[in-house]
C-alpha positions in Angstrom: -43.9 0.3 -63.7 -47.3 0.7 -65.3 -49.9 -1.8 -64.4 -52.4 -3.0 -66.9 -56.0 -2.5 -66.0 -56.8 -6.1 -66.6 -54.1 -7.1 -64.0 -56.0 -5.2 -61.3 -59.3 -6.7 -62.3 -60.7 -3.4 -63.5 -62.6 -3.1 -66.7 -62.8 0.1 -68.8 -66.2 1.0 -67.3 -64.8 0.7 -63.8 -61.8 3.0 -64.7 -64.1 5.6 -66.0 -66.1 5.5 -62.8 -63.0 5.8 -60.7 -61.7 8.8 -62.6 -58.2 10.2 -62.6 -57.9 10.2 -58.8 -58.6 6.5 -58.4 -61.5 7.3 -56.1 -65.1 6.2 -56.9 -67.0 8.9 -58.7 -69.9 10.4 -56.8 -73.2 9.7 -58.5 -75.0 12.9 -59.5 -78.3 13.6 -57.8 -81.3 13.8 -60.1 -82.2 17.4 -61.0 -85.2 18.7 -59.0 -88.4 19.5 -60.9 -88.6 23.1 -62.1 -90.9 25.4 -60.1 -94.5 25.8 -61.4 -94.7 28.9 -63.6 -96.5 31.9 -62.0 -99.4 32.8 -64.3 -99.5 36.3 -62.8 -96.0 37.1 -63.9 -96.0 38.9 -67.3 -92.3 38.1 -67.7 -92.9 34.4 -67.5 -91.2 32.8 -70.5 -93.2 29.6 -70.1 -96.4 31.4 -71.1 -97.1 30.8 -74.8 -96.7 33.9 -76.9 -97.5 34.5 -80.6 -94.9 34.7 -83.3 -95.7 38.3 -84.0 -94.1 40.4 -81.3 -95.6 43.8 -82.0 -98.2 46.3 -80.7 -100.5 45.2 -83.5 -100.1 41.5 -82.5 -100.8 42.4 -78.9 -103.9 44.4 -79.8 -105.1 41.5 -82.0 -104.9 39.2 -79.0 -106.9 41.6 -76.9 -109.6 41.8 -79.6 -109.7 38.0 -79.7 -110.0 38.0 -75.9 -112.9 40.4 -76.1 -114.7 38.2 -78.6 -114.2 35.2 -76.3 -115.6 37.2 -73.4 -118.7 38.2 -75.4 -119.5 34.5 -75.8 -118.5 33.7 -72.2 -115.5 31.6 -73.3 -113.4 32.7 -70.3 -110.8 30.0 -70.7 -109.9 31.3 -74.1 -110.0 34.9 -72.9 -107.6 34.1 -70.1 -105.1 32.6 -72.5 -105.4 35.5 -75.0 -105.0 38.1 -72.3 -102.0 36.3 -70.7 -100.3 36.3 -74.1 -101.2 39.9 -74.8 -99.8 41.2 -71.5 -96.6 39.3 -72.0 -96.2 40.7 -75.6 -96.7 44.2 -74.3 -94.4 43.6 -71.3 -91.6 42.3 -73.6 -92.0 45.2 -76.0 -91.8 47.7 -73.1 -88.7 46.0 -71.8 -87.0 46.1 -75.3 -87.8 49.8 -75.7 -86.3 50.5 -72.3 -83.2 48.7 -73.3 -83.0 50.9 -76.4 -83.5 54.0 -74.3 -80.5 53.1 -72.1 -78.4 52.3 -75.2 -79.2 55.6 -77.0 -79.2 58.0 -74.1 -76.2 60.3 -74.5 -75.7 59.1 -78.1 -78.8 60.3 -79.8 -81.4 61.8 -77.4 -84.1 62.1 -80.1 -84.0 58.3 -80.6 -83.9 57.7 -76.8 -86.9 59.9 -76.3 -88.9 58.2 -79.1 -88.2 54.8 -77.5 -89.1 56.1 -74.1 -92.5 57.1 -75.4 -93.0 53.6 -76.9 -91.9 52.0 -73.6 -94.6 54.0 -71.8 -97.3 53.3 -74.3 -96.7 49.5 -74.3 -96.5 49.5 -70.5 -99.9 51.2 -70.5 -101.3 48.5 -72.9 -99.8 45.8 -70.6 -101.6 47.2 -67.7 -104.9 47.4 -69.6 -104.6 43.8 -70.6 -103.7 42.9 -66.9 -106.9 44.7 -65.7 -109.1 42.8 -68.2 -107.5 39.6 -67.1 -108.2 40.4 -63.4 -111.9 41.0 -64.3 -112.1 37.7 -66.1 -110.7 36.0 -63.0 -113.3 37.8 -60.9 -116.1 36.7 -63.2 -114.9 33.1 -62.5 -114.8 33.7 -58.8 -111.0 33.4 -58.8 -110.1 36.1 -56.4 -106.7 34.4 -55.6 -105.7 35.1 -59.2 -107.2 38.5 -59.6 -105.7 40.1 -56.5 -102.0 39.8 -57.5 -102.8 41.3 -60.9 -104.7 44.2 -59.4 -101.8 45.0 -57.0 -99.4 44.9 -60.0 -101.5 47.5 -61.8 -101.5 49.8 -58.8 -97.8 49.6 -58.4 -97.2 50.3 -62.1 -99.9 53.0 -62.6 -99.7 54.6 -59.1 -103.0 55.0 -57.2 -103.5 58.6 -58.4 -104.2 57.5 -62.1 -107.5 56.3 -63.4 -106.5 52.7 -64.0 -104.8 52.5 -60.7 -107.9 53.7 -59.0 -110.1 51.2 -60.9 -107.8 48.4 -59.8 -108.0 49.6 -56.1 -111.8 49.7 -56.4 -111.8 46.1 -57.4 -109.7 45.2 -54.4 -112.2 47.1 -52.2 -115.1 45.1 -53.7 -113.2 41.9 -53.1 -112.7 42.8 -49.5 -109.0 42.7 -49.8 -108.7 46.3 -48.6 -111.2 48.2 -46.4 -110.4 51.9 -46.9 -111.9 53.5 -50.0 -109.6 55.5 -52.2 -110.0 58.3 -53.3 -112.2 59.3 -50.4 -113.2 62.7 -51.7 -114.3 64.2 -55.0 -116.9 63.5 -57.6 -117.7 59.8 -57.9 -115.4 58.9 -55.0 -116.6 56.3 -52.4 -117.9 57.9 -49.3 -115.8 57.6 -46.1 -116.7 54.5 -44.2 -118.2 52.7 -47.2 -118.5 49.0 -46.7 -116.7 46.9 -49.3 -118.9 44.7 -51.4 -117.8 41.2 -50.9 -120.8 39.5 -52.6 -122.6 39.8 -55.8 -121.6 39.4 -59.4 -118.5 41.3 -60.5 -118.7 43.5 -63.6 -118.3 41.6 -66.9 -115.0 42.3 -68.5 -115.2 44.7 -71.5 -112.8 45.2 -74.4 -110.2 47.8 -73.4 -110.2 51.1 -75.3 -107.0 52.5 -76.8 -105.3 54.3 -73.8 -103.9 57.8 -73.9 -100.1 57.7 -73.6 -99.3 58.1 -69.9 -96.4 59.9 -68.5 -96.0 58.0 -65.3 -96.4 54.2 -65.5 -93.1 52.5 -64.9 -92.4 49.6 -67.4 -91.2 46.4 -65.7 
């Protein structure tokens, strides 16, 4: 025989809490706070990006960053460069996805998108290098070092931008062995890293030559 809820002394709210099994429902634990976004991660979706997702839009952001640097408005420069590197990183990722989609279907399209992926990866690394220099100017080595390491991983230490990034690490005292150690303009063996002094002021990046080796992330 079915018993009425009122006969058992249960109201509707109590029944809902008990659930179908007749057991008290377990209260849900409050969700933990989301982790703090990593400002050194170009794939961070929490970093603000402009509406225009294009190479032109990314270059415009870099120009705006250069203007901010020239007037020593480093806070604005950091924001613009973070946005630019995320734009270029997303573009490179999208082009890579198109490469994977068209490989074996239309190799001409795939090759075209591969070139675009490399070009935008190069621009991303240029923006990252400028951002690292801004952090150095502000005596923020803890923010500059991860960016410089990212550049070396992407560019490889044998390419010009990778070597520039490594030189910055040397000047910061993060590494102690010069590279390259031989050749024109190379640091002499046993050179002491410069850990003091004013770092070079960031300069607007020039348009890079398409590179065959940087690996888009």
